[in-house]
N, C-alpha and C positions, 0 to 999 in steps of 0.2 A: 504494500500500500504506500502510496506517495505521501510524504509528510509535507504539510503546508506550513510555511512560516507565517505567523500572524501579521496582518497588515499593521504597520507601524511606521510613522514618518522617519524616525531616526534609527539607523542600524550601525553597529560597529563590527567590522569583519576581522577575525583573527585567523591568519594562515599559520598553523602550528606545525612546524617540521619536527617529527618525532625522531627521525634518524636520517643519516646521510647515506645509509646502505641502499643500493639500487641494483637491480638486475638488468638494467638497460644502460647503454652508453651513448646517449643522444648527442649528435654533433652540435646541436644548438644549446645544450644544457648550460645554465649559468652556474651550476654546481661543479666545480673542477676536481673535487675529490669525493670519494664515497667512503671515507673513513672518519674517525672522530667519535666523541662520546654521544650516546643516545640520551634522550630524556629519561631522567630517573623516575621510577614509579612513585617513589616517596615524595616527589615534588608535585605530582600531578594534581592532587586535591587543592593545594595552595594556589597553583597557577590558575586552575579553572575558577576557583572561588574569587580570586582577585580580579580576573577578567570580568566576571559577572558584576562585581561591585563597581568596577570602572564604568560599565555600561549603565548601571543603575543611577550613577551620578548624572548621566545625561538623559535619563529616561529613554534609553535606547535598547533596541533588541540585540542581544549578543548572538553573533553568528560565528561558528567555529568550523574550520575545514582542517581535518587531519591529513598531513601529507608528509613527504620526505625529500629525497629518496623515495623509496616505496614504504609507506607507513606500516604496511603489513609485515615487513621484515623486522620490525621492532620486536624484541623478545616478549614485551608486555603489551603488545598492541591491543589485544582483546580486553585486558584489564583497564587500560587508559580509555578506550572507547566506551566501556561500561561506565566509567566514572563520568565521562562527558554526558552520556545519555541519562544517567541518574540525575545529574544536575538539571538537564533539560526537562525531565519529568517532574521535578520539584518546583519549577518556575513556569507559570503559564505563558510568560512572554518569551521564554527561551526554548525554542524547539527547532532551530535550524542547525543541524549537524550533518556534515558531508565528509566524504573521503576523496582525496585526489591521489590516485595511485596508478599502478600498472596492472596488466591483465594476467601475469604469470601465476599469481597465487589465487586467482578466482576459480578455484575448482568447485565441484559440487558441494562439498562439505562447507567450505568457507562462505559460499554464496548463500547456502541455507542458513548459516548463522547470521549473516548480514541481513537477510530478509526479515528476521525476527526483531530487528532493531529499529525499523521504520525510519531509515535515513532519508534526508532530503534528496541526496543523489550520490552516485559514485561517478567521479569524473575520470575519463580516460582520454588519451591523445591519439589523434590521427593527423599526420602531417603531410599528406599527399596520397595519391593512389598507390597501389601496392609497390611498384618499383621504387618510387621516390621515398615513400614512408620507410621501406626496409633499408634503403641506403642511409637514412638518417638514424635508424635504430639497429635492427638486425634482421637477417633473412628469416621470414616467417612471422615477423611481428604484426604485419597488417592483418593476416588471416587470424592470428591469435586474438587480436584486439576485436575484430569483427565478431568472432565467436563469443567473446566476453560480453559484448553489447547484447547479443541475442540471449545469452544465458541470464544476464541481469534483468533484461526485460521480461523474460519468462518467469522469473522469480518475483516480479513486481517491484524491483529496485530501479528507480529512474537512472538511466545512463545519460550523463552529460558528456559531450565531446568537445575538447579544446584542440584547435589547430594553430600551430605557430607558423606565421607567414614570413616568407622572404622572396627575393627575386627567383629563387630556385624552385618554388613550389606554388606560388599564389594563383597561377592560372588553372591549377587543378582543383581549386576549392569548390567550384560548381559541381564537379563530379563527386568530391568528398562529401559535400552537404547531402547530395542525393543518396549516396551509398549509406551513410550513417543513419539517416532517417528510414531508409528501406530495411535496415537491419534491426530497427527497434529503438534507436536513440530518441530520447524525449526532448533534447535540446542540443544545438550545435552553436559554437561560438568561435571567434578567432581573435588573435592578438599578434602583433608583430614581433619578430625576432629582435632581441636586444643583444648585439654583439659587444665585444670589449671596447670597441671604438668604431666610429662610422655609423652606418645605419643599415637597414635591412635590404637595401639595394633597389627598392622599387621607387621610380620617379613619382613625384607628387601627383602629376596629372594622371598617370596610369593608376595610381592607388585610388584616387577619387573616382575614376571610371569604374574600377573594380567594385568599390563600395556601392555605388549607385546600382550597378548591375546585380550584385549579390543580394541587395535589398529587394530588388524587383523579383528575382528568382525565389527569394525566401517567402514572399507573400503567399504563395500557394500553400505553404506549410502553416503560416499564421492563420489562414482562413480555416484550417483544420483544427485550430486550437493550440498550436505550438507557440512558445514564447517568442517575442520579438528579439532580434539581434541587438545586443546592447554593450557587449564587452569592450569593443573598440571605441574610445572616446570620439574619434573623428566621424563616427556615424551621425553624430548630432548635426554636422554640416549638411548632410543630405536629408535630415528629418526636421530641420528647424521650423518649417511651416506648421508642424503638428505638435511642437513642444509647449506652446502656451507660455511664452517668455514672461517670467516673473523676476524682475530685477532685484538683486540683492539676496536671492535664495539659491544656495547650492543644491542643484537638483539632479546631478549626475556627473558623468565624466570621470576623469582621473581622481581617485580617492586618496591619493598620498597626502598625508597631513590632516585629512578631514574625517575619514571614515574607515581606514584600513590600517593594519599593523601586522607584522610578521615576527614570529619567534622561532629562532633556530634551535637545534637540539641542545646547544650549550647555554641557552637562555639569552643569547644575543638578540636584540630587538632591531628591526629595520622598519622604516616607513613603507618600503616597497621591496619585495624580494628581487624583483627584476632590475632595480636601480642599484648599481654597484657602490654608489657613494652614500647610500641612505641609512647606514648603521647609526643608531641613535644611543646605544648603550647596552647595558645588560639588566635583565629583570632580577629583582630580589624582593622579598617582602617589604623592605624599606624603600627601595627604588622601584616602585610598582607601576602597573599599567597607567593608573590615573596620573601619576607624576610625569611619566614619559609622554602621555598623550596631551596633557595640558601645559606643563611647565618646561618640558625639554626644549632648549633653544632651537634645535634643528627642526622639530615638529612645528614650532611657531614660525620658523622661516618658510617652511613648505606651505603654510597657510596664507602667505602673502601673495596670493594669486594675481593681484592687480599689478604686480611687478613683472609678470611674464611678457616678454617681448611679443608684440603682435596681438596676444590675447587680451591685453588690457583695454584695447579699443573695440574688442569684438562683442557683439550682443550675445554671443554664445559662451561667454566667460564662465557662467555658472553651470553650464551644461557640458562643457568639453574640456578646455585647457590643454588639449592634446595629450599625448603620453609623455609624462615627465621623465620616465626612464629612457625612452627613445631619444628625447631631446638632450638629455644629459650625456649619453654616450656619443652622440653626434657632434655636440658643441662644447662639452666640458662645463656647461652651466645649467643650473636648475631653472633659469629664467629666460632661456632662449626659446625660440619657436620650435614647434614640432616639424621635422624636416619633410614629413609627408602631408603637411597641411597646405592645401592649395590656396587657401585664403591669405596666408601670411608668408609662404615660403620665399617669395621674391621681394619682401619688404626689407 
């Protein structure tokens, strides 16, 4: 059964990396090593409770995604997942728990156990059709992932699919979208590759044409009840006529500094996992989520969105702001324009 997150205006999203261990070796991965310490089971209750308290301070819905590496490779994965779910069941406003993982451990037994937990979704990745996807991951990964989508769907667990786009694969996304929905996925989304420097290699005009076309193609699925495409901030440029612009209210787009946070297995906190310069410190009971979210100088800096070059004059400021991780690796600055934004890339 699909778990529905309660409707609430404010949400804070925590991407919690339980381990660096991974059974894939993706060419575009921002995690350069699969070693290091895992989340300690003894710390789990304090971390979960503190995150909920932070969200309570803002009257916001806590949303937790367990990930890695592959979170299912953590020796205490099921124990930590049970703790998160227990917290969700004790709070009527906290019921958004998902997993971002790989397909290799999604066997019949594990899927059966996951099905009993009423997850929001299990997110997998497809980064091209079979040849390109397998080039990025390993031979056989595409078919294994498609089978996992079918198995999750059969068990009643919503399968969400993320595609990472670059010049290498973005033209295949029309076929990818069709394939994942045909195999039972409930939602497909995409985001751009964030390299160590430079950008994903797609010219701004081509990327805007791609977004417009993919939105048109996706309408057929939205008419059947599937979710709108929203992950990519620049989608707002093509949807601005339907946004209902309300000045002064942040209503979407890049959540860095305003609605998202990442915790790594060693308790390092980042404003955005894809942004290599966004480490803001380490969590502890004294240096907690509320401190880092409200008082940490770097988080405060990221909220100064009116300083973003090009965006400050744009009516879509509160809906987009481009991808700050993409802008940072391309320009070295948190406040330069997104290189794929057609509205501002030539200013």
